[in-house]
RORO-520695 format. One record per residue (C-alpha): residue number from 1; x, y, z. Coordinates in steps of 0.02 Angstrom, whole numbers, plus 32768, in hexadecimal, padded with zeros to 4 digits. Layout:
+-----+------+-------+------+
: seq : east : north :   up :
+-----+------+-------+------+
: NUM :    X :     Y :    Z :
...
+-----+------+-------+------+
END
This chain:
+-----+------+-------+------+
: seq : east : north :   up :
+-----+------+-------+------+
:   1 : 2C08 :  68CF : C56D :
:   2 : 2C34 :  688A : C4C2 :
:   3 : 2BB9 :  6812 : C472 :
:   4 : 2C0A :  6769 : C457 :
:   5 : 2BDD :  6707 : C3BB :
:   6 : 2BFF :  664F : C39A :
:   7 : 2C83 :  664D : C312 :
:   8 : 2CCD :  65BF : C2AB :
:   9 : 2D71 :  65CC : C24B :
:  10 : 2D81 :  656D : C1A7 :
:  11 : 2E34 :  6552 : C170 :
:  12 : 2EC0 :  6545 : C1F1 :
:  13 : 2F56 :  6575 : C187 :
:  14 : 2FCD :  6608 : C195 :
:  15 : 2F50 :  6699 : C199 :
:  16 : 2EDE :  6641 : C216 :
:  17 : 2F46 :  667F : C2A9 :
:  18 : 2F1E :  6734 : C281 :
:  19 : 2E65 :  670A : C289 :
:  20 : 2E75 :  66A9 : C32C :
:  21 : 2ED3 :  6739 : C37C :
:  22 : 2E52 :  67B4 : C33D :
:  23 : 2DC1 :  674B : C37E :
:  24 : 2E12 :  6738 : C429 :
:  25 : 2E35 :  67F2 : C431 :
:  26 : 2D80 :  6818 : C400 :
:  27 : 2D43 :  679F : C488 :
:  28 : 2CE4 :  6731 : C40F :
:  29 : 2CBF :  6678 : C430 :
:  30 : 2D1E :  6604 : C3BC :
:  31 : 2CAA :  656E : C3B0 :
:  32 : 2CF8 :  64FC : C32C :
:  33 : 2D88 :  64E7 : C2B0 :
:  34 : 2D8E :  6498 : C204 :
:  35 : 2E1F :  645F : C197 :
:  36 : 2E3A :  63CD : C121 :
:  37 : 2ED1 :  63A6 : C18F :
:  38 : 2E92 :  638F : C241 :
:  39 : 2F43 :  63A1 : C285 :
:  40 : 2F3A :  6457 : C252 :
:  41 : 2EA2 :  646E : C2C1 :
:  42 : 2F00 :  641C : C351 :
:  43 : 2F95 :  648D : C332 :
:  44 : 2F28 :  6529 : C33C :
:  45 : 2ED2 :  64F1 : C3DC :
:  46 : 2F7A :  64CC : C42E :
:  47 : 2FD0 :  656A : C3F2 :
:  48 : 2F48 :  65E1 : C42C :
:  49 : 2F13 :  6585 : C4C8 :
:  50 : 2E63 :  6562 : C489 :
:  51 : 2DF3 :  64E2 : C4DD :
:  52 : 2DD3 :  643A : C48C :
:  53 : 2D64 :  6476 : C3FE :
:  54 : 2CFD :  6412 : C382 :
:  55 : 2D64 :  63F9 : C2E4 :
:  56 : 2D2D :  63CF : C233 :
:  57 : 2D78 :  63A4 : C18C :
:  58 : 2CD6 :  63CF : C12F :
:  59 : 2C9F :  6484 : C13B :
:  60 : 2BEA :  645C : C10C :
:  61 : 2BDF :  63E3 : C19E :
:  62 : 2C22 :  646B : C210 :
:  63 : 2BA3 :  64EB : C1D2 :
:  64 : 2B10 :  6474 : C1EA :
:  65 : 2B48 :  6423 : C28D :
:  66 : 2B87 :  64BD : C2E9 :
:  67 : 2B18 :  6545 : C29E :
:  68 : 2B95 :  65CC : C2CE :
:  69 : 2B65 :  6683 : C2CD :
:  70 : 2BFB :  66A9 : C25E :
:  71 : 2C88 :  6654 : C201 :
:  72 : 2D35 :  668F : C1D0 :
:  73 : 2D70 :  6648 : C12A :
:  74 : 2E2D :  6632 : C124 :
:  75 : 2E3C :  65AE : C09C :
:  76 : 2E94 :  65AE : BFF2 :
:  77 : 2E4F :  662F : BF78 :
:  78 : 2DE6 :  65BE : BF0A :
:  79 : 2D7B :  6587 : BF9F :
:  80 : 2D4D :  6634 : BFDE :
:  81 : 2CB6 :  6651 : BF6F :
:  82 : 2C61 :  65A8 : BF86 :
:  83 : 2C7A :  65AC : C042 :
:  84 : 2C3D :  665F : C050 :
:  85 : 2B9F :  6637 : BFED :
:  86 : 2B7B :  659B : C055 :
:  87 : 2B87 :  65FC : C0F8 :
:  88 : 2B22 :  6692 : C0BB :
:  89 : 2A99 :  6620 : C07B :
:  90 : 2A8B :  65DC : C12D :
:  91 : 2A7F :  668A : C178 :
:  92 : 2B2E :  667F : C1C1 :
:  93 : 2B9B :  671C : C1C3 :
:  94 : 2C3E :  670C : C160 :
:  95 : 2CE7 :  675E : C173 :
:  96 : 2D4B :  6723 : C0DD :
:  97 : 2E04 :  6733 : C0BD :
:  98 : 2E36 :  6784 : C01A :
:  99 : 2E15 :  676B : BF8D :
: 100 : 2D59 :  6757 : BFA0 :
: 101 : 2D54 :  670C : BEF0 :
: 102 : 2DCD :  66E3 : BE62 :
: 103 : 2D59 :  66F4 : BDCC :
: 104 : 2CC6 :  675D : BD92 :
: 105 : 2C55 :  66C6 : BDA3 :
: 106 : 2C88 :  66A9 : BE58 :
: 107 : 2C76 :  6762 : BE7C :
: 108 : 2BC5 :  6765 : BE38 :
: 109 : 2B93 :  66CE : BEA0 :
: 110 : 2BD8 :  6716 : BF40 :
: 111 : 2B88 :  67C0 : BF28 :
: 112 : 2AE0 :  6771 : BEFD :
: 113 : 2AE9 :  6704 : BF99 :
: 114 : 2B16 :  679B : C005 :
: 115 : 2A83 :  67FC : BFC0 :
: 116 : 2A0A :  676F : BFE7 :
: 117 : 2A4F :  6745 : C093 :
: 118 : 2A18 :  6787 : C13C :
: 119 : 2ACF :  6779 : C172 :
: 120 : 2B60 :  67F0 : C154 :
: 121 : 2BF6 :  67D1 : C0E3 :
: 122 : 2C9B :  6822 : C112 :
: 123 : 2D42 :  6811 : C0B9 :
: 124 : 2DEE :  6822 : C107 :
: 125 : 2E38 :  68C0 : C0BE :
: 126 : 2E91 :  68DB : C163 :
: 127 : 2F0B :  695E : C125 :
: 128 : 2E7C :  69DA : C11C :
: 129 : 2E81 :  69D9 : C1DB :
: 130 : 2F3A :  6A05 : C1E9 :
: 131 : 2F4D :  6AB0 : C23E :
: 132 : 2FCF :  6AE9 : C1BF :
: 133 : 2F5A :  6AC2 : C12D :
: 134 : 2EC5 :  6B17 : C180 :
: 135 : 2F2B :  6BB6 : C196 :
: 136 : 2F6D :  6BAB : C0E4 :
: 137 : 2EBC :  6B9C : C0A0 :
: 138 : 2E7E :  6C31 : C105 :
: 139 : 2F10 :  6C9F : C0D1 :
: 140 : 2F10 :  6C6C : C019 :
: 141 : 2E55 :  6C83 : C003 :
: 142 : 2E53 :  6D2A : C05F :
: 143 : 2EDA :  6D73 : BFED :
: 144 : 2EA4 :  6D1A : BF4D :
: 145 : 2F06 :  6C9A : BEE9 :
: 146 : 2F53 :  6CBF : BE40 :
: 147 : 2FAC :  6C19 : BE2B :
: 148 : 2FD8 :  6B82 : BE94 :
: 149 : 3047 :  6AE9 : BE8E :
: 150 : 3054 :  6A46 : BEEE :
: 151 : 30D2 :  69B9 : BEEF :
: 152 : 30E7 :  690D : BF3B :
: 153 : 3195 :  68C2 : BF29 :
: 154 : 31A3 :  681B : BF82 :
: 155 : 31FF :  6776 : BF7B :
: 156 : 319D :  66D6 : BF58 :
: 157 : 320A :  6646 : BF1F :
: 158 : 31EB :  6594 : BEE6 :
: 159 : 31E7 :  6554 : BF99 :
: 160 : 3157 :  65CA : BFC0 :
: 161 : 30EF :  6587 : BF2F :
: 162 : 311A :  64D4 : BF5F :
: 163 : 30C5 :  64F2 : C008 :
: 164 : 3019 :  64D3 : BFBB :
: 165 : 2FDE :  647E : BF1D :
: 166 : 2F61 :  650A : BEFF :
: 167 : 2FE5 :  6592 : BEFC :
: 168 : 3021 :  65D7 : BE56 :
: 169 : 2F8C :  6595 : BDF3 :
: 170 : 2F06 :  65F4 : BD95 :
: 171 : 2E7E :  6578 : BDC5 :
: 172 : 2E9A :  6579 : BE81 :
: 173 : 2EFF :  6613 : BEB1 :
: 174 : 2EAC :  6679 : BE28 :
: 175 : 2F4A :  66D6 : BDFB :
: 176 : 2FF2 :  6704 : BE43 :
: 177 : 3039 :  67A2 : BE8E :
: 178 : 2F9D :  680A : BE6D :
: 179 : 2F15 :  6799 : BEB5 :
: 180 : 2F83 :  6766 : BF48 :
: 181 : 300D :  67D9 : BF84 :
: 182 : 2FE1 :  6880 : BF32 :
: 183 : 2F24 :  687F : BF46 :
: 184 : 2F28 :  68E0 : BFE9 :
: 185 : 2F94 :  696E : BFA8 :
: 186 : 2F2F :  6981 : BF09 :
: 187 : 2E92 :  6983 : BF73 :
: 188 : 2ED9 :  6A12 : BFDA :
: 189 : 2F00 :  6A75 : BF3C :
: 190 : 2E4F :  6A68 : BEF9 :
: 191 : 2E06 :  6A85 : BFA7 :
: 192 : 2E65 :  6B29 : BFB6 :
: 193 : 2E64 :  6B62 : BF00 :
: 194 : 2DB8 :  6B23 : BECD :
: 195 : 2D82 :  6A9B : BE55 :
: 196 : 2DD2 :  6AB5 : BDA9 :
: 197 : 2D77 :  6AA8 : BD04 :
: 198 : 2E01 :  6A58 : BC9B :
: 199 : 2E9E :  69F0 : BCAB :
: 200 : 2F2E :  69BE : BC3A :
: 201 : 2F98 :  6933 : BC84 :
: 202 : 3020 :  68B4 : BC60 :
: 203 : 3047 :  6815 : BCBF :
: 204 : 30D8 :  679B : BCAF :
: 205 : 3127 :  6704 : BCFE :
: 206 : 31DD :  6738 : BCF9 :
: 207 : 3223 :  66DF : BD91 :
: 208 : 31DA :  6630 : BD9E :
: 209 : 31A6 :  65F0 : BCF2 :
: 210 : 3186 :  6537 : BCFD :
: 211 : 3167 :  6545 : BDB9 :
: 212 : 30C8 :  65AF : BDB9 :
: 213 : 3043 :  65D1 : BD36 :
: 214 : 3018 :  667F : BD72 :
: 215 : 3067 :  672B : BD6F :
: 216 : 30F5 :  675E : BDE1 :
: 217 : 3100 :  6810 : BD9C :
: 218 : 3079 :  688D : BD6D :
: 219 : 306C :  6944 : BD3D :
: 220 : 2FCB :  69A6 : BD28 :
: 221 : 2F93 :  6A57 : BCFD :
: 222 : 2EE7 :  6A8B : BD3D :
: 223 : 2E85 :  6B22 : BD00 :
: 224 : 2E04 :  6B74 : BD72 :
: 225 : 2D65 :  6BD1 : BD3E :
: 226 : 2DA5 :  6C77 : BD85 :
: 227 : 2E3F :  6C76 : BD14 :
: 228 : 2EB9 :  6C39 : BD98 :
: 229 : 2F15 :  6B94 : BD8E :
: 230 : 2F6B :  6B12 : BDF6 :
: 231 : 2FEE :  6A93 : BDC7 :
: 232 : 3026 :  69ED : BE0F :
: 233 : 30BB :  6979 : BE0A :
: 234 : 30C9 :  68D0 : BE60 :
: 235 : 3144 :  6842 : BE5B :
: 236 : 3172 :  67A9 : BEC1 :
: 237 : 3212 :  6790 : BE5D :
: 238 : 327E :  67F7 : BED3 :
: 239 : 3308 :  67AB : BF3D :
: 240 : 32BE :  67F7 : BFDB :
: 241 : 3217 :  6839 : C01B :
: 242 : 3203 :  68F6 : C02C :
: 243 : 3175 :  6957 : C07F :
: 244 : 30E5 :  6980 : C00A :
: 245 : 30DB :  6A39 : BFE0 :
: 246 : 3058 :  6AB8 : BFAE :
: 247 : 3089 :  6B60 : BF65 :
: 248 : 3017 :  6BF4 : BF41 :
: 249 : 3037 :  6C95 : BEE1 :
: 250 : 2FBA :  6D0C : BF2C :
: 251 : 2F64 :  6DA0 : BED9 :
: 252 : 2FCA :  6E0F : BF4E :
: 253 : 3066 :  6DC4 : BEFA :
: 254 : 3097 :  6D71 : BF9D :
: 255 : 30D4 :  6CBD : BF97 :
: 256 : 308C :  6C40 : C012 :
: 257 : 30E0 :  6B98 : C031 :
: 258 : 3086 :  6B12 : C097 :
: 259 : 30B2 :  6A64 : C0D1 :
: 260 : 3076 :  69FC : C163 :
: 261 : 30F6 :  6A42 : C1DC :
: 262 : 3103 :  6AFA : C1AC :
: 263 : 30B7 :  6B8F : C153 :
: 264 : 3127 :  6C13 : C103 :
: 265 : 30F1 :  6CBA : C0B8 :
: 266 : 3176 :  6D17 : C053 :
: 267 : 3200 :  6CC2 : C0B7 :
: 268 : 31B2 :  6CE1 : C162 :
: 269 : 317E :  6C49 : C1C7 :
: 270 : 30CB :  6C66 : C1FE :
: 271 : 30AC :  6BBD : C24C :
: 272 : 3114 :  6B25 : C278 :
: 273 : 30EE :  6A82 : C2D1 :
: 274 : 313C :  69DB : C2F7 :
: 275 : 30FF :  6940 : C29E :
: 276 : 3124 :  68D8 : C339 :
: 277 : 306C :  68BC : C35F :
: 278 : 304E :  685C : C2BD :
: 279 : 3020 :  67A4 : C2C7 :
: 280 : 306E :  672E : C24A :
: 281 : 30D0 :  677B : C1BB :
: 282 : 30FC :  6832 : C1D5 :
: 283 : 30BF :  685B : C125 :
: 284 : 300E :  6829 : C15A :
: 285 : 300B :  68BD : C1D2 :
: 286 : 2FA8 :  68C7 : C274 :
: 287 : 2F01 :  68F8 : C22A :
: 288 : 2EA9 :  6851 : C23F :
: 289 : 2E87 :  6870 : C2F7 :
: 290 : 2E3B :  691B : C2D5 :
: 291 : 2DD5 :  68DC : C242 :
: 292 : 2D91 :  6844 : C29F :
: 293 : 2D5F :  68AE : C333 :
: 294 : 2D02 :  6926 : C2C0 :
: 295 : 2CAC :  6896 : C265 :
: 296 : 2C5E :  6856 : C306 :
: 297 : 2C35 :  6906 : C340 :
: 298 : 2BD3 :  691F : C29E :
: 299 : 2B79 :  6878 : C2B0 :
: 300 : 2B50 :  689C : C365 :
: 301 : 2B0B :  6949 : C33D :
: 302 : 2AB0 :  690D : C2A2 :
: 303 : 2B0A :  6985 : C22E :
: 304 : 2B65 :  695F : C189 :
: 305 : 2C1C :  692F : C192 :
: 306 : 2C7B :  69AB : C124 :
: 307 : 2CDF :  692A : C0C1 :
: 308 : 2C48 :  68CA : C082 :
: 309 : 2C3C :  6863 : BFE3 :
: 310 : 2C1E :  68F1 : BF69 :
: 311 : 2CAE :  6954 : BFB4 :
: 312 : 2D27 :  68C2 : BFB2 :
: 313 : 2CF3 :  6898 : BEFF :
: 314 : 2D41 :  6939 : BEBF :
: 315 : 2DF5 :  68FF : BEC9 :
: 316 : 2DC6 :  6853 : BE82 :
: 317 : 2D7C :  68AA : BDEA :
: 318 : 2E1C :  6910 : BDD6 :
: 319 : 2E8A :  6875 : BDDE :
: 320 : 2E1E :  6811 : BD66 :
: 321 : 2E23 :  68A4 : BCED :
: 322 : 2EE1 :  68A7 : BCFB :
: 323 : 2EE6 :  67EF : BCD0 :
: 324 : 2E78 :  680E : BC38 :
: 325 : 2ED3 :  68A8 : BBF9 :
: 326 : 2F74 :  6865 : BBA9 :
: 327 : 2FA3 :  6917 : BB7B :
: 328 : 2EF7 :  694A : BB3C :
: 329 : 2E85 :  69C7 : BB97 :
: 330 : 2DFD :  6975 : BBFF :
: 331 : 2D66 :  69D8 : BC3A :
: 332 : 2D2F :  69BB : BCED :
+-----+------+-------+------+
END
């Protein structure tokens, strides 16, 4: 029988539904909701058939009044670090949406709090749980990687950025396409290829100047200690949203192409699946349910969750280095 923990969800916006579905699937007890707009809490309870739960507009009041075993943080980016630290300092487990931090200072605070805490910190890098990606990682690492490439080509227009005052700002979103849409794909590249030692990058706001402060387009070249490399392109300036792709040139000279729905090796489809089981936007994938189940399995068994703070910090360091590069090499 699964162990049920008392779990609170902080932030009831778009991504919250993935967490609610994952918690219900993992048979965890949702004990409270928090959002600055209480109508969002009501919407979530109605949509998912939850009982009449305690609701809060102040997350600190929730933490102290409810004393949950764990919290899921689904708020705007700039709030992730402070909320994570507050929960960890109270010995409350945290599963935080990406990004776990948007600056080096935030990152240091979160990692220090995680080190001091008796509770676990997990971060939602749910694409690591996609079956296609797991098979791609196994195959690429078994054959050896000479070079790799990833791309994220999506549409995000002015209406999208108007949906929240925090969006499109350095102070509150922490960046644009890299810290938001492309973080997952870059994380997969470094997870499969290994942490690089250097990056040269360029960022630009080509599509929405005057609408957003942050980048909508980025390109980066990463050099690895073993002499291999991987490269990355991301934009939200496209007129449509395409699936994110990973491509690997293996030491065997075979070419491996991976995306959420299929895996292709030298033109042969090795694996294919429907994305129909995804909650919310299809581009989010269906990995939240698998990740959330594993998070509570790890807590219940008293073992480390694999996507802990130090692991999730890797891609944040890559993105912050890209932002600091401006065409100059940055050591990592």
